[in-house]
C-alpha positions as CSV (number, residue, x, y, z in Angstrom):
1,M,9.6,1.1,3.2
2,N,12.9,1.6,2.0
3,A,13.4,2.4,-1.9
4,I,16.5,-0.1,-2.6
5,E,17.3,-2.7,0.1
6,I,20.8,-4.5,-1.0
7,R,21.1,-8.1,1.2
8,N,24.6,-9.9,1.1
9,L,25.0,-9.3,-2.2
10,Y,27.2,-11.4,-4.1
11,K,28.4,-11.2,-7.9
12,K,31.2,-12.6,-10.1
13,Y,32.2,-12.4,-13.2
14,K,34.2,-15.7,-14.6
15,E,36.6,-15.7,-11.5
16,H,36.2,-12.3,-10.6
17,V,34.2,-11.8,-7.5
18,L,32.9,-8.1,-7.5
19,Y,30.6,-8.2,-4.6
20,E,31.0,-10.8,-1.2
21,D,28.2,-10.4,1.3
22,A,27.8,-6.6,0.7
23,S,24.6,-4.9,1.6
24,L,23.0,-0.8,1.4
25,T,20.0,0.7,2.2
26,V,18.8,3.6,0.6
27,G,15.5,5.5,1.8
28,E,12.8,6.9,-0.3
29,G,14.2,10.6,-1.3
30,H,17.8,9.9,-0.5
31,T,20.6,11.0,-2.9
32,V,23.2,8.4,-2.3
33,G,27.2,8.6,-4.2
34,I,28.6,5.4,-4.4
35,I,32.7,5.9,-5.0
36,G,35.6,3.6,-5.8
37,A,38.6,2.2,-7.8
38,N,37.9,1.4,-11.5
39,G,37.1,-2.4,-11.8
40,T,35.3,-2.7,-8.5
41,G,31.5,-2.6,-10.1
42,K,30.0,0.1,-9.5
43,S,28.3,0.5,-12.5
44,V,27.6,-3.3,-12.5
45,L,25.4,-2.1,-8.9
46,F,23.3,-0.4,-11.2
47,R,22.4,-2.6,-13.4
48,L,21.8,-5.1,-11.1
49,I,19.3,-2.9,-9.3
50,A,17.8,-2.1,-12.6
51,G,17.6,-5.7,-13.4
52,L,19.3,-5.8,-16.6
53,E,21.7,-8.6,-14.6
54,Y,20.9,-10.7,-11.8
55,A,22.9,-11.5,-8.9
56,D,24.7,-14.6,-8.0
57,G,23.8,-14.8,-4.3
58,G,22.1,-12.4,-2.1
59,E,19.0,-10.1,-3.0
60,I,18.3,-6.9,-4.1
61,L,14.9,-5.4,-3.2
62,V,13.3,-2.4,-5.0
63,R,10.5,-0.8,-2.9
64,G,9.9,-4.5,-0.8
65,K,10.4,-6.9,-4.3
66,A,12.7,-8.8,-4.9
67,V,15.0,-8.3,-8.4
68,G,14.7,-11.2,-10.5
69,K,12.4,-12.6,-7.9
70,D,9.3,-10.4,-7.4
71,Q,9.9,-8.3,-10.1
72,D,12.3,-8.6,-13.1
73,F,12.8,-5.2,-14.3
74,P,11.5,-2.4,-11.2
75,E,8.8,0.5,-12.4
76,N,9.6,3.7,-12.4
77,I,13.7,3.3,-12.6
78,G,15.6,5.6,-14.5
79,I,19.4,4.5,-15.2
80,F,21.9,5.6,-17.2
81,V,25.3,3.8,-17.6
82,N,27.7,4.2,-19.6
83,Q,27.0,5.8,-22.5
84,P,23.3,4.8,-23.4
85,G,23.3,3.4,-26.8
86,Y,21.4,5.4,-29.3
87,I,20.2,5.5,-33.0
88,E,22.8,8.2,-33.9
89,F,21.6,8.8,-37.5
90,Y,18.3,10.2,-35.3
91,D,18.5,13.5,-33.8
92,G,17.9,13.5,-29.6
93,F,13.9,14.2,-29.9
94,T,13.4,11.0,-32.2
95,N,15.7,8.7,-30.0
96,L,13.8,9.7,-26.9
97,K,10.6,9.5,-28.5
98,L,11.3,5.9,-29.5
99,L,12.4,5.0,-26.3
100,A,9.3,6.7,-25.0
101,E,7.0,4.4,-27.4
102,V,8.0,1.6,-24.6
103,R,5.5,2.1,-22.0
104,H,3.6,4.7,-23.5
105,V,3.5,6.8,-19.9
106,I,4.5,10.3,-21.4
107,S,3.2,12.4,-24.7
108,D,5.6,14.2,-27.2
109,Q,4.9,17.6,-25.2
110,Q,6.4,16.2,-22.2
111,I,9.5,14.4,-24.3
112,R,10.0,18.3,-25.3
113,D,9.8,20.0,-21.7
114,C,12.2,17.5,-20.7
115,M,14.7,17.9,-23.4
116,R,14.5,22.0,-22.6
117,R,14.9,21.4,-18.7
118,L,17.8,19.7,-19.4
119,G,19.3,22.5,-22.0
120,L,18.3,20.5,-25.0
121,N,16.6,22.0,-28.1
122,P,13.7,19.3,-29.2
123,D,13.2,20.8,-32.2
124,D,17.6,20.6,-33.3
125,H,17.8,18.2,-36.1
126,T,21.2,17.6,-35.4
127,K,22.4,13.7,-35.6
128,V,23.4,12.5,-32.1
129,K,26.8,11.3,-33.7
130,N,27.2,14.7,-33.9
131,Y,26.6,15.8,-30.9
132,S,29.3,17.1,-28.0
133,A,30.2,15.0,-25.2
134,G,27.9,17.0,-22.8
135,M,24.7,16.9,-24.9
136,K,25.3,13.1,-25.0
137,Q,25.2,13.1,-21.2
138,K,22.3,15.2,-21.1
139,L,20.5,13.3,-23.4
140,G,21.1,9.9,-21.2
141,I,19.8,12.1,-18.5
142,A,16.9,12.9,-20.2
143,Q,16.2,9.2,-20.5
144,A,16.8,8.4,-17.3
145,V,14.4,11.4,-15.8
146,M,11.5,11.8,-18.6
147,E,9.1,9.3,-17.5
148,N,9.0,11.2,-13.8
149,Q,10.8,7.9,-12.7
150,T,11.2,8.1,-8.6
151,I,14.5,6.3,-8.5
152,I,17.0,7.4,-10.5
153,L,20.5,5.4,-11.4
154,L,23.2,8.0,-12.5
155,D,26.9,6.3,-13.3
156,E,29.2,8.9,-14.2
157,P,27.1,11.9,-14.7
158,F,30.0,14.4,-15.1
159,N,32.5,12.3,-17.3
160,A,34.7,13.9,-19.1
161,L,32.4,17.3,-19.4
162,D,33.9,20.8,-19.1
163,F,33.2,23.1,-16.1
164,Q,30.2,24.6,-17.6
165,T,28.2,21.6,-18.5
166,N,29.2,19.9,-14.9
167,A,27.9,22.6,-13.4
168,E,24.3,22.6,-15.5
169,I,24.4,19.0,-14.0
170,F,24.7,19.3,-11.2
171,S,22.3,22.2,-10.7
172,I,19.4,19.6,-12.7
173,L,21.1,17.1,-9.9
174,K,19.5,19.7,-7.3
175,Q,16.3,20.4,-8.6
176,L,15.7,16.2,-8.9
177,K,16.9,16.0,-5.2
178,E,14.1,18.9,-4.1
179,E,11.7,16.5,-6.1
180,K,12.5,13.9,-3.5
181,K,13.5,11.6,-6.1
182,T,15.6,8.9,-4.4
183,I,19.0,9.0,-6.8
184,L,22.4,6.9,-6.7
185,L,25.4,8.3,-8.3
186,T,29.0,7.4,-9.2
187,S,31.6,9.7,-10.0
188,H,35.4,9.9,-10.3
189,Q,34.1,14.1,-9.1
190,Q,34.0,13.4,-5.3
191,D,34.0,17.2,-4.7
192,F,30.4,17.0,-6.8
193,L,29.1,13.8,-5.0
194,E,30.0,15.6,-1.2
195,K,28.0,18.7,-2.3
196,V,25.0,16.5,-3.4
197,C,24.7,13.1,-1.7
198,D,23.2,12.4,1.8
199,E,25.7,9.6,2.4
200,L,28.5,8.2,0.5
201,Y,29.6,4.7,0.4
202,I,32.7,3.3,-1.0
203,I,33.4,-0.1,-2.6
204,L,36.3,-1.6,-0.6
205,N,37.0,-5.3,-0.1
206,K,34.2,-6.6,-2.1
207,K,31.8,-4.7,0.3
208,L,29.9,-1.4,0.3
209,V,31.3,0.9,3.3
210,P,29.9,4.2,4.3
211,F,32.9,6.8,3.2
212,T,34.0,7.8,6.7
213,E,36.5,10.4,7.2
214,E,38.9,7.3,8.6
215,I,38.4,5.6,5.4
216,R,38.8,8.9,3.0
217,R,42.4,9.3,4.9
218,S,43.6,5.9,4.8
219,Y,42.0,5.7,0.8
220,F,43.5,8.7,-0.1
221,S,46.9,8.1,1.1
222,L,46.7,4.7,-1.2
223,F,45.1,6.2,-4.4
224,G,45.9,10.1,-4.2
225,N,43.3,12.7,-4.6
226,G,40.7,11.2,-6.5
227,T,38.6,7.8,-7.0
């Protein structure tokens, strides 16, 4: 059984169509990168898979069950999209503990272990509002993986970070891949995607298209060296 199947997806906002007859299959344990220009719907795609929004047509199946029909919120999905909302006057550990209390599947010690794995100190009482951009990115990834989620959706995990923090997050992704997690990524830093992903897709003409060498040449001739 595949981890994710997107079949003939149709999605629009007001009069703007983001996806039209778009399809994608992601096998269990695969790492797939999604690239595309701003406004093409990368973040929306992740929200649709996680059940945070619903398609206007077609269907999305997570482990064979249709989102919005057989299940509202697929189990064992971790998602990081557009800087999750935190209570900024609490520290990182307290924020993660509050999130963990929704499902009650992990202990405080497991939260602490996850934070340390991501280079965060669970005993640091710095308020999240005073976190650096890199610390906020790591905290966002922590909430997406702390419950040992088997499908992980990370939208721009390398966004606006310095080289060292990018390298640290890249190392974390490699570890998750070695653990056979199913991972979907978006990033404007295509070099990182190419190093960690098994497959790359691009959003073109409202569809999800394999990012072949031919498409790479034509795409960059129009938009330059970036996504």
